Residue frames relative to the residue before (quaternion, step in Angstrom):
aa qw qx qy qz dx dy dz
M 1.0000 0.0000 0.0000 0.0000 0.00 0.00 0.00
K 0.6212 0.5649 -0.3443 0.4200 3.57 1.00 -0.79
K 0.6736 0.4889 -0.2908 0.4720 3.58 0.90 -0.94
Y 0.6506 0.5192 -0.3092 0.4599 3.59 0.97 -0.88
M 0.6806 0.4922 -0.2882 0.4599 3.56 0.87 -0.97
S 0.6524 0.5105 -0.3138 0.4641 3.59 0.94 -0.86
G 0.6613 0.5094 -0.2998 0.4618 3.57 0.96 -0.87
Y 0.6635 0.5005 -0.3042 0.4654 3.55 0.96 -0.87
M 0.6456 0.5095 -0.3271 0.4654 3.58 0.98 -0.78
S 0.6207 0.5303 -0.3395 0.4672 3.60 1.06 -0.68
E 0.6310 0.5271 -0.3286 0.4647 3.59 1.02 -0.80
I 0.6755 0.4849 -0.2974 0.4692 3.58 0.92 -0.89
E 0.6229 0.5262 -0.3466 0.4637 3.60 1.00 -0.73
A 0.6430 0.5018 -0.3177 0.4835 3.59 1.01 -0.80
F 0.6275 0.5337 -0.3288 0.4619 3.58 1.00 -0.80
I 0.6492 0.5177 -0.3196 0.4565 3.58 0.91 -0.93
G 0.6598 0.5172 -0.3030 0.4531 3.57 1.00 -0.80
A 0.7495 0.3812 -0.2019 0.5021 3.58 1.15 -0.61
M 0.3735 0.7769 -0.4559 0.2216 3.62 1.23 0.07
S 0.5975 0.6135 -0.3745 0.3554 3.57 1.00 -0.72
G 0.7303 0.4117 -0.2403 0.4893 3.59 1.12 -0.59
M 0.6156 0.5632 -0.3384 0.4350 3.59 1.25 0.17
T 0.5477 -0.6022 0.4704 0.3408 3.51 -1.28 0.46
G 0.6283 -0.5389 0.4106 0.3824 3.54 -1.25 0.46
E 0.6187 0.5551 -0.3381 0.4414 3.56 1.06 -0.74
R 0.6577 0.4982 -0.3085 0.4734 3.59 0.94 -0.87
I 0.6401 0.5178 -0.3253 0.4651 3.59 0.99 -0.80
R 0.6417 0.5214 -0.3184 0.4636 3.60 0.99 -0.81
E 0.6343 0.5326 -0.3283 0.4541 3.59 1.00 -0.81
V 0.6797 0.4761 -0.2877 0.4781 3.56 0.87 -0.97
L 0.6350 0.5318 -0.3297 0.4532 3.59 0.99 -0.83
S 0.6438 0.5274 -0.3200 0.4527 3.58 0.95 -0.85
E 0.6694 0.4783 -0.2899 0.4891 3.58 0.91 -0.92
F 0.6372 0.5439 -0.3189 0.4433 3.57 0.98 -0.87
E 0.6661 0.4985 -0.3065 0.4624 3.59 0.92 -0.87
I 0.6136 0.5250 -0.3448 0.4785 3.60 1.08 -0.65
K 0.6874 0.4751 -0.2874 0.4682 3.59 0.88 -0.91
I 0.5759 0.5530 -0.3866 0.4615 3.59 1.07 -0.58
G 0.6294 0.5349 -0.3277 0.4587 3.58 1.02 -0.79
Y 0.6419 0.5110 -0.3198 0.4739 3.59 0.99 -0.79
F 0.6765 0.4817 -0.2956 0.4723 3.57 0.92 -0.89
Q 0.6047 0.5391 -0.3551 0.4666 3.60 1.10 -0.63
H 0.6391 0.5194 -0.3182 0.4696 3.57 1.01 -0.81
E 0.6410 0.5210 -0.3093 0.4712 3.56 0.95 -0.90
R 0.6445 0.5224 -0.3078 0.4658 3.56 0.99 -0.87
L 0.6518 0.5164 -0.3139 0.4583 3.60 0.95 -0.85
I 0.6451 0.5122 -0.3208 0.4676 3.58 0.93 -0.87
H 0.6859 0.4715 -0.2925 0.4709 3.58 0.91 -0.87
L 0.5916 0.5450 -0.3711 0.4640 3.60 1.10 -0.54
I 0.6568 0.5077 -0.3076 0.4650 3.58 0.93 -0.90
V 0.6689 0.4920 -0.2981 0.4709 3.59 0.87 -0.95
T 0.6592 0.5085 -0.3088 0.4598 3.58 0.91 -0.90
A 0.6587 0.5027 -0.3110 0.4655 3.59 0.93 -0.87
L 0.6558 0.5049 -0.3208 0.4605 3.60 0.96 -0.80
F 0.6517 0.4932 -0.3197 0.4795 3.60 0.97 -0.76
A 0.6235 0.5267 -0.3425 0.4652 3.61 1.05 -0.68
V 0.6451 0.5026 -0.3164 0.4808 3.60 0.97 -0.82
M 0.6585 0.4944 -0.3152 0.4718 3.60 0.92 -0.84
E 0.6239 0.5313 -0.3378 0.4629 3.60 1.05 -0.72
I 0.6503 0.5093 -0.3142 0.4680 3.58 0.93 -0.87
I 0.6520 0.5029 -0.3116 0.4742 3.58 0.94 -0.85
A 0.6570 0.5063 -0.3112 0.4638 3.59 0.96 -0.84
I 0.6406 0.5065 -0.3256 0.4765 3.61 1.00 -0.78
M 0.6574 0.5069 -0.3110 0.4629 3.58 0.91 -0.89
T 0.6329 0.5230 -0.3233 0.4705 3.57 1.02 -0.81
T 0.6504 0.5113 -0.3102 0.4683 3.57 0.98 -0.85
L 0.6769 0.4885 -0.2941 0.4656 3.60 0.98 -0.79
I 0.6933 0.4721 -0.2735 0.4707 3.58 0.99 -0.84
S 0.8027 0.0535 0.0191 0.5937 3.55 0.89 -0.95
P 0.1718 -0.8405 0.5046 0.0971 3.60 0.32 1.22
S 0.2097 0.7399 -0.6218 0.1482 3.53 -0.96 0.96
I 0.6257 -0.5347 0.4054 0.3979 3.53 -1.23 0.40
A 0.6405 0.5439 -0.3280 0.4317 3.58 0.97 -0.84
S 0.6933 0.4560 -0.2929 0.4750 3.60 0.86 -0.89
A 0.6236 0.5248 -0.3400 0.4691 3.61 1.08 -0.66
L 0.6524 0.5025 -0.3103 0.4749 3.60 0.99 -0.81
L 0.6255 0.5296 -0.3329 0.4663 3.56 1.03 -0.80
S 0.6492 0.5117 -0.3068 0.4718 3.57 0.95 -0.88
L 0.6558 0.5092 -0.3037 0.4674 3.57 0.96 -0.85
M 0.6491 0.5147 -0.3203 0.4595 3.60 0.97 -0.82
F 0.6520 0.4973 -0.3240 0.4718 3.59 0.95 -0.80
M 0.6400 0.5228 -0.3277 0.4579 3.60 1.01 -0.79
V 0.6353 0.5299 -0.3268 0.4570 3.58 0.99 -0.83
L 0.6954 0.4420 -0.2739 0.4960 3.59 1.05 -0.68
L 0.6434 0.5631 -0.3245 0.4046 3.56 1.02 -0.79
V 0.6362 0.5595 -0.3407 0.4076 3.61 0.90 -0.85
P 0.7057 0.4198 -0.3028 0.4838 3.67 0.76 -0.82
Y 0.5983 0.5511 -0.3731 0.4463 3.62 1.08 -0.60
V 0.6517 0.5006 -0.3164 0.4739 3.59 0.93 -0.86
A 0.6533 0.5125 -0.3157 0.4592 3.60 0.92 -0.88
H 0.6781 0.4782 -0.3013 0.4697 3.60 0.91 -0.85
Y 0.6338 0.5150 -0.3365 0.4690 3.59 0.97 -0.78
W 0.6153 0.5470 -0.3390 0.4554 3.58 1.02 -0.82
F 0.6473 0.5113 -0.3124 0.4712 3.59 0.95 -0.89
L 0.6718 0.4974 -0.3047 0.4565 3.61 0.86 -0.94
E 0.6549 0.5204 -0.3151 0.4483 3.58 0.89 -0.92
N 0.6995 0.4565 -0.2720 0.4779 3.59 0.81 -0.97
G 0.6307 0.5417 -0.3317 0.4459 3.58 1.05 -0.73
V 0.6678 0.4839 -0.3009 0.4789 3.57 0.92 -0.88
Q 0.6273 0.5271 -0.3408 0.4610 3.59 0.99 -0.76
K 0.6503 0.5007 -0.3141 0.4772 3.59 1.00 -0.81
M 0.6253 0.5377 -0.3365 0.4545 3.60 1.06 -0.71
Y 0.5965 0.5499 -0.3657 0.4561 3.60 1.06 -0.66
I 0.6589 0.5002 -0.3052 0.4718 3.59 0.95 -0.87
M 0.6436 0.5168 -0.3180 0.4664 3.58 1.00 -0.85
R 0.6351 0.5205 -0.3263 0.4683 3.59 0.99 -0.84
D 0.6479 0.5157 -0.3191 0.4609 3.58 0.96 -0.84
D 0.6277 0.5331 -0.3353 0.4576 3.60 1.03 -0.76
I 0.6534 0.5000 -0.3122 0.4750 3.59 0.97 -0.84
R 0.6625 0.5077 -0.3102 0.4551 3.58 0.91 -0.90
K 0.6323 0.5347 -0.3317 0.4519 3.59 1.01 -0.79
E 0.6330 0.5219 -0.3284 0.4680 3.57 1.02 -0.77
L 0.6502 0.5034 -0.3169 0.4726 3.59 0.97 -0.81
E 0.6546 0.5082 -0.3143 0.4630 3.59 0.93 -0.87
K 0.6294 0.5292 -0.3283 0.4647 3.58 1.01 -0.81
R 0.6651 0.4963 -0.3083 0.4650 3.58 0.95 -0.84
E 0.6517 0.5129 -0.3197 0.4583 3.58 1.00 -0.79
E 0.6261 0.5332 -0.3362 0.4590 3.59 1.07 -0.68
H 0.7314 0.4037 -0.2177 0.5046 3.57 1.07 -0.77
G 0.5142 -0.7038 0.3757 0.3149 3.56 1.30 0.10
R 0.6203 0.4968 -0.3838 0.4703 3.60 1.10 0.46
S 0.1610 -0.7951 0.5811 0.0655 3.53 -0.77 1.08
């Protein structure tokens, strides 16, 4: 997902840079598709938030278990959850920042359309 999202954001950035030579209709088409994909990325972000939160809760429970009843098994369980939690947090961070950047990109596209409508050229 990270590679796909990064590639798609690069395509949109290139599109934004080339908007001045495009028709309003083409910009509307890309904006429509972009808004749909933002919805998909928002869904992906929500799923990763849920998974990350659940792993964080399991990590806390594992740490508490290790503190209350120390054993190698509970310490290993805590370590395994931590090993999984760190990449989940990093990936969620990427998704969150990526979606936020997409909101700004969408606003840039919309501003260009509004500017064209004010000047009467679509």
